[in-house]
C-alpha positions, 0 to 999 in steps of 0.5 A: 720420666723416661730417661730416668727409666733409660739411664736407671736400665743402663746403671742395673746393666753395667752393675750385672756386667760388673757381677758377671765378670768379676765371679765368674769361676765356677762353683759348686751349687748343690743340694745336700738330700737331693741328688743334685749338683751343678757346677755354674759360675758365680754371678750366674747362683747370684742372678739365681738369687736374684731371680727367685727374690723377684719371683717370690715378691710378684708371687706375693703381690699377686696374692695380695692384690686378688685378696684386694679386688676381692673386698673390693667386689664384696663391697661394691656388692653389698653398696649395691644391695642397699641401694636397691633395698632404698629404692624398694618403695615399702611402707614407711617406718615414721610415725606421724602422730602426735604423740610421737612428736618430740622423742615421745613415742604412743609406749610411754 
């Protein structure tokens, strides 16, 4: 498994180097309504886009995990409450009179 990880890392690194060498021409990055004008290599813009996408996916993943953990925690709390309710000694709700035999209740 470690070999596959290292192989994928090497392939990814080579891919990034090829992109950086092929796209080293400077480009102007601007956000028109804002006074932001950056002169950067084209590969920087590509990697910035990839990084922003990864960051967004990471945030969505964390948010989903937090929601799932909250639901799991609430379910565990409900299970413990129900188990404690079953353990409590209390009056039984079973009618043992002869009229209750075979599904007949005393009100019939």
